[in-house]
Wavefront OBJ file of the C-alpha trace (Angstrom):
o trace
v 9.405 -8.499 42.855
v 11.154 -11.710 42.047
v 13.006 -13.915 44.449
v 15.730 -16.523 44.268
v 18.368 -18.276 46.313
v 21.496 -16.582 45.032
v 23.631 -18.037 47.841
v 23.063 -21.529 46.400
v 24.164 -20.648 42.903
v 27.204 -21.831 41.042
v 28.631 -19.950 38.043
v 30.266 -21.517 35.009
v 33.773 -20.460 34.086
v 34.960 -21.398 30.593
v 32.764 -24.517 30.599
v 29.415 -25.353 32.194
v 29.579 -27.801 35.081
v 27.211 -30.741 34.766
v 25.206 -32.092 37.706
v 25.027 -35.813 37.059
v 23.099 -36.501 40.256
v 20.222 -34.162 39.396
v 17.612 -36.689 40.579
v 18.819 -36.147 44.141
v 17.963 -32.453 43.668
v 14.332 -33.132 42.769
v 14.326 -33.865 39.049
v 12.201 -36.876 38.093
v 13.705 -39.018 35.323
v 10.378 -40.420 34.206
v 8.869 -36.946 33.821
v 11.987 -35.677 32.036
v 11.692 -38.585 29.611
v 8.104 -37.581 28.849
v 9.229 -33.995 28.261
v 12.030 -35.304 26.025
v 9.507 -37.316 23.982
v 7.430 -34.132 23.476
v 10.577 -32.205 22.581
v 11.462 -34.685 19.824
v 7.962 -35.361 18.504
v 6.266 -31.947 18.784
v 9.014 -29.321 18.331
v 11.823 -28.526 15.892
v 14.143 -27.218 18.608
v 17.808 -27.587 17.652
v 19.367 -26.811 21.045
v 18.154 -26.823 24.625
v 19.689 -26.675 28.115
v 18.277 -26.727 31.650
v 20.388 -25.001 34.274
v 19.620 -25.644 37.956
v 21.494 -23.687 40.614
v 24.133 -22.779 38.032
v 24.783 -26.341 36.834
v 23.618 -28.036 33.658
v 21.252 -30.914 34.331
v 19.985 -31.515 30.761
v 21.114 -30.732 27.252
v 19.743 -31.547 23.812
v 20.922 -30.882 20.290
v 23.722 -28.575 19.220
v 24.083 -26.107 22.111
v 27.289 -24.625 20.690
v 25.828 -23.513 17.391
v 25.364 -19.743 16.893
v 22.085 -18.766 15.284
v 19.470 -16.007 15.131
v 17.604 -15.397 18.415
v 14.874 -13.244 16.828
v 12.957 -11.124 19.414
v 15.066 -12.346 22.298
v 17.228 -9.378 21.134
v 14.675 -7.081 22.770
v 15.052 -8.521 26.269
v 18.863 -8.463 25.932
v 18.623 -4.819 24.818
v 16.691 -4.004 28.004
v 19.532 -5.490 30.065
v 22.082 -3.273 28.235
v 20.177 -0.194 29.326
v 20.944 -0.891 32.995
v 24.523 0.378 33.291
v 23.740 3.536 31.355
v 20.729 4.326 33.533
v 22.941 3.915 36.560
v 25.610 6.226 35.076
v 23.047 8.844 34.108
v 23.806 8.642 30.363
v 20.247 7.438 29.708
v 17.227 9.022 31.333
v 14.027 7.060 30.882
v 11.817 10.157 30.926
v 13.543 11.781 27.945
v 11.113 12.370 25.053
v 11.532 11.423 21.417
v 11.487 15.133 20.619
v 14.406 15.774 22.998
v 16.268 12.827 21.511
v 15.764 14.123 17.946
v 13.801 11.084 16.845
v 11.782 11.339 13.614
v 11.129 8.914 10.785
v 9.870 8.322 7.241
v 6.775 10.454 6.664
v 7.334 12.242 9.973
v 6.079 11.617 13.471
v 3.018 13.331 14.868
v 3.468 15.914 17.625
v 1.693 13.654 20.146
v 4.001 10.760 19.182
v 7.056 12.822 19.875
v 5.882 13.123 23.457
v 6.640 9.424 24.077
v 9.556 8.808 26.424
v 12.149 6.030 26.474
v 10.326 4.015 29.130
v 7.240 4.034 26.871
v 9.326 2.472 24.061
v 10.859 -0.291 26.157
v 7.469 -1.213 27.653
v 5.772 -1.246 24.191
v 3.486 1.590 25.305
v 4.730 4.447 23.121
v 1.503 4.999 21.248
v 3.643 5.472 18.103
v 2.027 3.218 15.509
v 4.569 3.837 12.776
v 5.687 0.895 10.670
v 8.927 -0.720 11.764
v 11.625 -1.575 9.226
v 11.100 -5.289 9.819
v 8.112 -7.579 10.225
v 7.126 -9.773 13.158
v 4.918 -7.611 15.346
v 1.255 -6.862 15.945
v 0.958 -3.512 14.156
v -2.132 -4.843 12.320
v -4.043 -4.489 15.597
v -3.005 -0.867 16.170
v -5.524 1.929 16.669
v -5.329 4.960 14.386
v -2.120 6.937 14.671
v -2.395 9.823 17.115
v -5.500 8.405 18.753
v -3.996 7.363 22.102
v -1.985 9.151 24.735
v 1.640 8.066 24.944
v 2.185 5.533 27.713
v -1.498 4.580 27.877
v -1.774 1.708 25.376
v 0.213 -1.532 24.910
v 1.050 -2.727 21.446
v 3.979 -4.968 20.425
v 5.426 -2.953 17.531
v 8.977 -3.402 16.200
v 9.216 0.358 15.644
v 9.417 0.866 19.414
v 12.119 -1.753 19.866
v 14.239 -0.687 16.913
v 14.184 2.899 18.069
v 15.035 1.800 21.630
v 18.116 0.089 20.213
v 19.029 3.215 18.243
v 18.681 5.380 21.338
v 20.889 3.058 23.340
v 23.591 3.465 20.683
v 23.090 7.212 20.408
v 23.219 7.879 24.131
v 26.025 5.408 24.973
v 28.250 6.170 22.006
v 28.716 2.424 21.304
v 27.070 -0.084 18.963
v 24.720 -2.660 20.423
v 27.238 -5.345 19.587
v 30.044 -3.533 21.414
v 27.713 -3.176 24.376
v 27.003 -6.923 24.388
v 30.677 -7.738 24.191
v 31.823 -5.557 27.082
v 28.724 -5.903 29.323
v 27.805 -9.537 28.780
v 30.065 -11.649 26.576
v 33.403 -10.963 28.290
v 32.225 -10.838 31.946
v 30.077 -13.975 31.533
v 32.868 -15.786 29.674
v 30.584 -16.678 26.776
v 31.949 -19.632 24.843
v 30.623 -18.923 21.388
v 29.966 -15.170 21.063
v 31.342 -13.654 17.840
v 30.869 -9.927 17.244
v 31.819 -10.388 13.588
v 28.719 -12.400 12.672
v 26.185 -9.950 14.099
v 24.035 -8.133 11.520
v 21.386 -5.418 11.269
v 18.679 -5.300 8.693
v 15.499 -3.467 7.728
v 13.583 -1.833 4.913
v 14.610 1.842 5.080
v 11.739 2.915 2.885
v 9.434 1.987 5.804
v 11.608 3.220 8.699
v 15.143 4.487 8.938
v 15.731 2.460 12.159
v 16.957 -1.105 11.398
v 16.629 -4.057 13.702
v 19.887 -4.877 15.474
v 19.594 -8.644 15.198
v 21.575 -10.912 17.483
v 23.204 -14.320 17.069
v 24.057 -16.509 20.089
v 24.506 -20.161 20.993
v 22.073 -21.908 23.314
v 24.639 -22.346 26.048
v 25.490 -18.630 25.910
v 21.870 -17.544 26.164
v 21.715 -19.727 29.287
v 24.453 -17.523 30.787
v 22.270 -14.515 30.078
v 19.415 -16.215 31.873
v 21.626 -17.098 34.851
v 22.725 -13.486 35.150
v 19.080 -12.412 35.268
v 18.246 -15.145 37.813
v 20.980 -13.782 40.066
v 19.676 -10.207 39.901
v 22.448 -9.022 37.611
v 25.265 -10.462 39.697
v 27.926 -12.831 38.335
v 30.053 -14.442 41.005
v 30.950 -11.409 43.142
v 30.521 -8.789 40.451
v 27.337 -6.758 40.049
v 27.166 -6.404 36.243
v 23.633 -5.020 36.039
v 22.046 -3.270 38.983
v 19.647 -5.412 40.961
v 17.058 -2.669 40.959
v 17.132 -2.591 37.166
v 16.652 -6.354 36.921
v 13.625 -6.057 39.231
v 12.328 -3.146 37.165
v 12.661 -5.031 33.881
v 10.539 -7.935 35.130
v 7.943 -5.938 37.064
v 4.540 -5.651 35.396
v 4.101 -2.629 33.163
v 1.197 -4.250 31.285
v -1.221 -6.860 32.649
v -2.177 -9.962 30.771
v -5.747 -8.676 30.683
v -4.703 -5.658 28.614
v -2.479 -7.720 26.334
v -5.259 -10.183 25.676
v -7.678 -7.338 25.019
v -5.425 -5.413 22.603
v -4.110 -8.352 20.597
v -6.738 -11.037 19.857
v -4.230 -13.816 19.121
v -3.331 -13.932 22.833
v -6.906 -14.713 23.875
v -7.745 -18.310 24.787
v -4.120 -19.394 24.009
v -3.847 -21.320 27.345
v -0.898 -19.215 28.438
v -1.219 -15.659 29.803
v 1.606 -13.160 29.846
v 2.148 -9.698 31.235
v 4.891 -7.406 29.945
v 7.731 -5.579 31.671
v 10.595 -3.794 29.968
v 10.896 -6.038 26.903
v 10.519 -9.228 28.982
v 7.409 -11.417 28.962
v 6.027 -12.240 32.423
v 4.252 -15.531 33.136
v 0.866 -14.592 34.569
v -2.464 -16.035 35.654
v -0.919 -19.366 36.582
v -1.622 -21.602 39.562
v 1.610 -23.557 39.135
v 3.858 -22.438 42.011
v 7.069 -22.919 40.025
v 5.823 -20.737 37.176
v 4.892 -17.832 39.437
v 7.427 -14.972 39.135
v 8.819 -16.585 35.976
v 9.701 -14.481 32.953
v 10.968 -15.118 29.402
v 12.618 -13.712 26.371
v 10.774 -15.136 23.391
v 11.669 -15.076 19.683
v 10.102 -16.176 16.420
v 10.711 -19.692 15.022
v 11.205 -21.072 18.519
v 13.709 -19.185 20.715
v 13.482 -18.694 24.476
v 15.397 -17.754 27.598
v 13.104 -18.562 30.540
v 13.993 -17.770 34.117
v 12.231 -19.480 37.020
v 13.308 -17.710 40.232
v 11.156 -19.851 42.556
v 13.184 -22.940 41.733
v 16.581 -21.458 40.667
v 16.191 -22.701 37.111
v 17.019 -21.339 33.664
v 15.753 -23.035 30.523
v 17.176 -21.864 27.197
v 16.234 -23.239 23.785
v 16.771 -22.278 20.158
v 15.433 -23.355 16.804
v 17.835 -22.630 13.957
v 15.603 -21.400 11.143
v 18.391 -21.909 8.591
v 17.452 -25.611 8.582
v 13.924 -24.669 7.562
v 12.708 -25.446 11.066
v 10.127 -23.562 13.096
v 8.820 -24.478 16.522
v 5.208 -23.326 16.925
v 4.712 -20.860 19.793
v 2.260 -23.054 21.637
v 4.517 -26.108 21.447
v 7.451 -24.273 22.904
v 5.382 -22.984 25.818
v 3.938 -26.439 26.421
v 7.437 -27.949 26.474
v 8.540 -25.393 29.068
v 5.575 -26.380 31.202
v 6.444 -30.096 30.927
v 10.091 -29.456 31.839
v 9.051 -27.441 34.911
v 6.687 -30.238 35.933
v 9.668 -32.612 35.869
v 10.956 -30.912 39.012
v 9.622 -31.361 42.519
v 11.049 -28.877 44.961
v 11.912 -30.496 48.297
l 1 2 3 4 5 6 7 8 9 10 11 12 13 14 15 16 17 18 19 20 21 22 23 24 25 26 27 28 29 30 31 32 33 34 35 36 37 38 39 40 41 42 43 44 45 46 47 48 49 50 51 52 53 54 55 56 57 58 59 60 61 62 63 64 65 66 67 68 69 70 71 72 73 74 75 76 77 78 79 80 81 82 83 84 85 86 87 88 89 90 91 92 93 94 95 96 97 98 99 100 101 102 103 104 105 106 107 108 109 110 111 112 113 114 115 116 117 118 119 120 121 122 123 124 125 126 127 128 129 130 131 132 133 134 135 136 137 138 139 140 141 142 143 144 145 146 147 148 149 150 151 152 153 154 155 156 157 158 159 160 161 162 163 164 165 166 167 168 169 170 171 172 173 174 175 176 177 178 179 180 181 182 183 184 185 186 187 188 189 190 191 192 193 194 195 196 197 198 199 200 201 202 203 204 205 206 207 208 209 210 211 212 213 214 215 216 217 218 219 220 221 222 223 224 225 226 227 228 229 230 231 232 233 234 235 236 237 238 239 240 241 242 243 244 245 246 247 248 249 250 251 252 253 254 255 256 257 258 259 260 261 262 263 264 265 266 267 268 269 270 271 272 273 274 275 276 277 278 279 280 281 282 283 284 285 286 287 288 289 290 291 292 293 294 295 296 297 298 299 300 301 302 303 304 305 306 307 308 309 310 311 312 313 314 315 316 317 318 319 320 321 322 323 324 325 326 327 328 329 330 331 332 333 334 335 336 337 338 339 340 341 342
């Protein structure tokens, strides 16, 4: 269960409000300058903002530029499930068989027993190739060897099918869902439904990846909505219970580190919820209860409920830039350490 101080929050309207006296609220200029030095020298980040209690206290780069957010799409997809679970259109215990899901080469009978909640927690046990790369399928056990729901593996097949099911059950495209559920209510400044694109190799899987394109300052609005338990001003956009459910532990960091060797000894430990990464095994009080959407090349929406902070950054890969995973996590840590809660 996360916590925050919603009563202290501000919400942006058409523009973000800037807090020019952020040092009075606990931010240390010298520490921020050290973090800025690391940002410039050790990352290729093209846009970054820090939001504290709903106001911008730091920005870097081009925060208006729309670009690919990579796997952050998965965390945003989880958010879009919320209203349809509330309405009853989507039932998380519905099986792939009941949903009519099959794929290239066919699914095994045991795989068709997976339910929606298994997909969105990366625990389906369906080790079918996804239509796009960027997962850990190379570490998968043999197909059909594990019971559905019993084994964590980050596989794009799960996420692509979860997006397909959302569209199938809601009757709307992912991009229409974003527009009506997030972009319009949150008054996003840069959202453009016309530049959103899907892609995938249909010879591998018939379910494409519904990629997403956002600006940094708009992803910060998404983070602020999560920080405030799905509430924007006086409107409950996503049910508070669903926000809590998304960021509650479905897979421990111990299991993740065991199943995927690249996570071992990486300095940072993460659990997994419903398509959100959960900061785990940390002694830093401000990082406890924190959670993130992460994407390839250097994309992140990180929410820190203990200190009412959202940090969003993006690395536009069109410039040939790529921020290494470790460097991005280290930068987040340095930025958090720039704050001393009174």
